[in-house]
C-alpha positions in Angstrom: 225.6 100.7 -0.8 226.0 104.5 -0.7 223.1 106.1 -2.5 221.3 102.7 -2.8 217.5 103.3 -2.9 217.0 100.0 -1.0 219.0 101.3 1.9 216.9 104.5 1.8 213.7 102.4 1.8 214.8 100.1 4.6 216.4 102.9 6.6 220.0 103.1 7.7 222.1 104.5 10.6 225.3 106.4 10.8 227.1 104.8 13.8 230.3 105.7 15.8 232.2 103.1 17.8 232.8 104.7 21.2 234.4 101.7 23.0 235.9 98.5 21.7 238.3 97.1 19.2 237.5 98.3 15.7 239.4 95.6 13.8 237.7 92.8 15.7 234.3 94.4 15.1 234.9 94.6 11.4 236.0 91.0 11.2 232.9 89.8 13.1 230.7 91.8 10.7 232.3 90.2 7.7 231.8 86.8 9.3 228.2 87.4 10.0 227.6 88.9 6.5 226.6 92.3 7.9 227.0 95.0 5.2 228.8 98.1 6.4 229.7 101.1 4.2 231.2 104.5 4.4 233.7 103.1 6.9 236.1 105.7 8.2 239.0 105.6 10.8 239.6 108.9 12.5 242.9 110.1 13.8 241.7 109.8 17.4 241.1 106.1 16.9 237.3 106.3 16.4 235.5 104.3 13.8 232.3 105.5 12.0 230.3 103.5 9.5 226.8 103.1 8.0 224.6 100.1 8.5 221.0 99.3 7.6 218.4 99.1 10.5 217.8 95.3 10.2 221.6 94.7 10.2 222.1 97.0 13.2 219.8 94.8 15.3 221.7 91.8 14.2 224.9 93.5 15.4 223.6 94.0 19.0 224.5 90.5 20.3 227.9 90.8 18.7 228.5 94.2 20.3 227.5 92.9 23.7 229.8 89.9 23.3 232.8 92.1 22.4 231.8 94.6 25.1 231.6 97.4 22.5 229.7 100.6 22.8 228.3 102.6 19.9 226.5 105.9 19.4 224.0 106.6 16.7 225.0 109.9 14.9 222.2 110.1 12.3 219.1 108.3 11.2 218.2 108.3 7.6 215.5 106.6 5.4 211.8 106.1 4.9 211.0 104.5 8.3 212.4 107.5 10.3 210.6 110.0 8.0 207.3 108.2 8.5 207.9 108.2 12.3 208.4 111.9 12.2 205.2 112.4 10.2 203.4 110.2 12.7 204.3 112.6 15.4 203.1 115.5 13.3 199.7 114.1 12.2 198.2 117.5 11.3 201.1 118.3 9.0 200.9 114.8 7.4 197.2 115.1 6.9 197.6 118.6 5.4 200.3 117.4 3.0 198.2 114.4 2.0 195.1 116.6 1.6 197.1 119.1 -0.5 198.3 116.2 -2.8 194.7 115.0 -3.2 193.4 118.5 -3.8 196.2 119.1 -6.4 195.3 115.9 -8.2 191.6 116.7 -8.2 192.1 120.3 -9.4 194.4 119.1 -12.2 191.5 117.3 -13.8 189.4 120.5 -14.2 189.4 122.7 -17.3 190.8 126.1 -16.1 191.5 127.8 -19.4 190.2 127.7 -23.0 192.0 129.6 -25.7 190.9 130.2 -29.3 193.7 130.7 -31.8 193.9 131.3 -35.5 192.9 134.1 -37.8 189.3 133.4 -38.3 186.3 135.6 -39.3 184.1 133.3 -37.2 183.3 135.2 -34.0 185.2 133.9 -31.0 181.9 133.8 -29.0 180.4 131.5 -31.6 183.4 129.1 -31.4 183.1 129.1 -27.6 179.4 128.4 -27.7 180.0 125.5 -30.1 182.6 124.1 -27.6 180.2 124.6 -24.7 177.5 122.6 -26.6 180.1 119.7 -26.8 180.8 120.0 -23.1 184.0 121.9 -23.3 183.8 124.8 -20.9 185.5 126.2 -17.8 185.5 124.0 -14.6 184.5 121.0 -16.7 185.7 117.6 -15.3 188.2 116.7 -18.0 187.7 112.9 -17.8 184.1 113.4 -19.0 185.3 115.0 -22.2 186.1 113.1 -25.4 189.6 112.9 -26.7 190.9 116.1 -28.5 190.6 114.4 -32.0 186.9 113.5 -31.4 186.2 117.0 -30.0 187.8 118.6 -33.0 185.6 116.5 -35.4 182.4 117.5 -33.5 183.4 121.2 -33.4 184.0 121.1 -37.2 180.5 119.8 -37.8 179.1 122.7 -35.7 181.2 125.3 -37.6 180.3 125.0 -41.3 182.4 128.1 -42.2 185.6 126.5 -40.8 187.8 124.4 -43.2 189.7 122.8 -40.3 189.3 122.7 -36.5 192.0 121.5 -34.1 191.8 120.9 -30.4 194.8 120.3 -28.2 195.1 119.8 -24.4 198.0 121.4 -22.5 197.6 120.4 -18.8 194.5 122.1 -17.5 194.2 124.3 -20.7 192.5 123.5 -24.0 193.5 125.3 -27.2 191.0 125.5 -30.1 192.5 126.4 -33.5 190.2 127.4 -36.4 191.1 127.8 -40.0 188.5 129.4 -42.3 187.3 127.8 -45.5 188.4 129.7 -48.6 185.3 131.1 -50.3 185.0 133.1 -53.5 184.9 136.9 -53.2 181.2 137.5 -53.3 181.7 141.2 -54.0 183.6 140.4 -57.2 181.2 137.6 -58.2 178.0 139.6 -57.8 179.4 143.1 -58.5 176.7 145.3 -60.0 177.1 148.2 -62.4 178.3 151.5 -60.8 179.8 154.9 -61.4 182.7 156.5 -59.5 181.6 159.9 -58.2 183.4 162.7 -56.4 183.0 162.7 -52.6 184.0 166.4 -52.3 184.8 169.5 -54.4 188.3 169.2 -55.9 190.7 169.8 -58.8 191.6 166.6 -60.6 195.4 165.7 -60.6 195.2 162.1 -61.8 192.7 159.8 -63.5 193.2 156.1 -63.9 190.3 154.0 -65.1 190.7 150.2 -65.0 187.1 149.7 -66.0 184.5 152.1 -67.2 184.8 155.4 -69.1 186.4 158.5 -67.5 184.4 161.8 -67.9 187.0 164.1 -66.4 190.6 165.0 -67.1 193.5 166.5 -65.2 193.1 170.1 -64.0 189.3 169.8 -64.2 187.3 171.3 -61.3 184.6 168.9 -60.0 181.8 169.3 -57.6 180.7 166.8 -54.9 178.6 164.1 -56.4 179.8 164.7 -60.0 180.4 161.5 -62.0 184.1 160.9 -62.6 184.2 157.5 -64.2 180.9 156.2 -65.7 179.9 152.6 -66.0 177.9 153.2 -69.2 179.7 152.0 -72.3 178.6 152.3 -76.0 176.3 154.7 -77.6 172.6 155.6 -77.2 171.4 152.7 -79.3 173.8 150.0 -78.0 175.0 150.6 -74.5 176.0 148.4 -71.5 176.4 149.2 -67.8 179.6 147.8 -66.1 181.2 148.2 -62.7 183.6 151.1 -62.9 187.0 150.7 -61.2 189.9 153.1 -61.0 191.7 155.8 -59.1 190.9 159.5 -59.2 193.2 161.9 -57.2 192.4 165.5 -56.7 193.4 168.6 -54.7 191.1 169.2 -51.8 191.1 172.3 -49.5 190.6 171.9 -45.8 190.2 174.9 -43.5 191.1 173.9 -39.9 191.0 175.8 -36.7 194.0 174.9 -34.5 194.2 175.7 -30.7 197.6 175.0 -29.2 198.3 175.8 -25.5 201.5 177.5 -24.4 201.8 175.3 -21.3 202.3 171.6 -21.8 202.0 168.7 -19.3 204.2 165.6 -19.5 204.0 162.6 -17.1 207.3 161.0 -16.1 208.4 158.3 -13.6 210.3 159.6 -10.6 212.0 156.3 -9.9 210.2 155.7 -6.5 208.3 152.5 -6.4 207.1 149.7 -4.1 205.8 146.2 -4.6 202.6 144.3 -3.5 202.3 140.6 -3.6 199.2 138.4 -3.9 198.2 134.8 -3.8 196.2 133.8 -6.8 193.5 131.2 -6.4 191.4 130.7 -9.6 190.4 134.2 -10.7 190.7 135.7 -7.2 193.7 137.4 -5.6 194.6 137.7 -1.9 197.1 140.3 -0.9 199.9 139.0 1.3 202.4 141.8 1.4 202.8 145.5 0.8 200.1 146.7 3.2 202.3 149.4 4.9 203.6 151.0 1.7 203.0 154.7 1.1 200.5 155.8 -1.6 201.4 158.2 -4.3 199.3 161.1 -5.6 199.8 159.7 -9.1 201.0 156.2 -10.0 201.3 153.6 -12.7 201.0 149.9 -11.9 202.8 147.0 -13.7 201.6 143.5 -13.0 203.4 140.2 -13.4 201.8 136.8 -12.8 203.8 133.7 -12.0 201.5 130.6 -12.3 202.4 127.4 -10.5 203.1 124.3 -12.6 203.4 120.6 -12.0 205.5 119.2 -14.8 203.6 120.4 -18.0 200.3 121.2 -16.2 199.5 124.8 -15.1 197.7 125.0 -11.8 195.0 127.5 -10.9 197.3 128.8 -8.2 200.2 131.2 -8.4 201.8 134.5 -7.3 201.0 138.0 -8.7 203.4 140.9 -8.2 202.3 144.5 -8.6 204.9 147.2 -9.0 203.5 150.6 -8.1 205.6 153.4 -9.7 205.2 157.1 -8.7 204.3 159.4 -11.6 205.2 163.1 -11.7 203.5 165.7 -13.9 206.0 168.1 -15.3 204.6 171.4 -16.7 206.7 173.2 -19.3 206.2 176.6 -20.9 206.4 176.9 -24.7 207.2 179.9 -26.8 204.5 181.0 -29.2 206.6 179.6 -32.1 207.0 176.2 -30.4 203.3 176.1 -29.6 202.5 177.0 -33.2 204.7 174.3 -34.7 203.3 171.7 -32.2 199.7 172.6 -33.3 200.5 172.4 -37.0 202.3 169.0 -36.5 199.2 167.5 -34.8 196.8 169.0 -37.4 198.9 167.5 -40.2 198.9 164.1 -38.5 195.1 164.1 -38.0 194.4 165.4 -41.5 196.5 162.7 -43.2 194.9 160.0 -41.1 191.5 161.2 -42.1 192.3 161.7 -45.8 193.4 158.2 -46.6 196.7 156.3 -47.0 197.6 157.9 -50.4 197.0 161.5 -49.2 199.8 164.1 -49.1 199.8 167.7 -48.1 200.9 169.9 -51.0 200.7 173.3 -49.3 199.4 175.1 -46.2 198.5 178.7 -45.6 197.9 180.4 -42.2 194.9 182.6 -42.7 194.6 183.9 -39.1 196.8 183.7 -36.0 196.6 185.2 -32.5 197.6 184.6 -28.9 194.8 184.6 -26.3 194.4 183.2 -22.8 197.7 181.3 -22.9 196.9 179.7 -26.3 197.9 180.1 -29.9 194.8 180.1 -32.1 195.2 179.7 -35.9 193.0 179.2 -38.9 195.0 177.2 -41.5 194.1 176.3 -45.1 195.6 173.0 -46.1 195.8 171.8 -49.7 195.8 168.0 -49.8 196.1 165.6 -52.8 193.9 162.6 -52.0 191.6 160.0 -53.5 188.2 161.6 -54.1 186.3 158.7 -55.9 183.5 156.8 -54.2 181.2 154.1 -55.7 177.6 154.9 -56.6 175.3 152.1 -58.1 173.7 152.7 -61.4 170.0 152.8 -61.2 168.1 151.8 -64.3 165.2 154.1 -65.3 162.2 152.7 -67.0 
């Protein structure tokens, strides 16, 4: 019967025979159909065995008749555990209350996530879910099943091709897929020209639609038409939407100020941890009160939510690791400061000029050192896209 759940439910005892004949006792137990298990003879002649609580009381007359004495070594099983809990009523009530509270809280909605690449604003999706009763701290048995909820949300979101709702414990996940619609810009595209957005020298002209008015090496002014949407002659002409690519050389004069002293923040390796209890969206600190504070620090946070099977509870532990930060100041040579300033200016210029831009040349017009800084005026020559759209206005 070792490991038998019935024995655990009824309760059993681990008994040692202190006085009496072991062989006679075992024979009497077999005759009375009393189940014993884990029977062991020790070198000193003692006998130990396990017996259920009801069978132990049946053995008492037999033990008195054979003048045997026993000692109970251990008590195991549900009756003894319930007796211990009865002596500790506060603990038992607290444990029961915790189980009830856990059950109740597991039926609330604690998290709503919106997934999917959708152009519909997340706030609009959450508002539609709220109108169907799906919101934080909602009693989940009051909600419809996920399939019905998804159908109702789809009717409230006409721009969505498909809406899915799934429940994961105390969390709901809303997935939205947009309906495929024709490109309105292409469908209702009006006639337009491509004009220069800045002064430049043309390096490349590619017209997919429309008629180019400039060629390579032409110098153009800001606002000049590069590719016109007018096709045909004076007597028979038609306006179309110009499309194409026009690249040109553009000059940018930039003032660069680069300090000779640089600051860099690094971690020293010193750190300490703080721990918090998490209850809903609140945190209660439980450790790390006496740790030293740093003049500069960086904090890393890790959250460990509690789970019951697949359900995530609104409780957990949060750990904060506070790491000391040290500011290191270094002195640069004028050449190093100059190169650092030029490198940052190139990065910002290319980011501002577009993805196809490239710097063809740079010329330092002025350079001087003053007040711990290198000050430069640099002329950059950049090849970039210079065409922008301009609608064609019909004149009466």
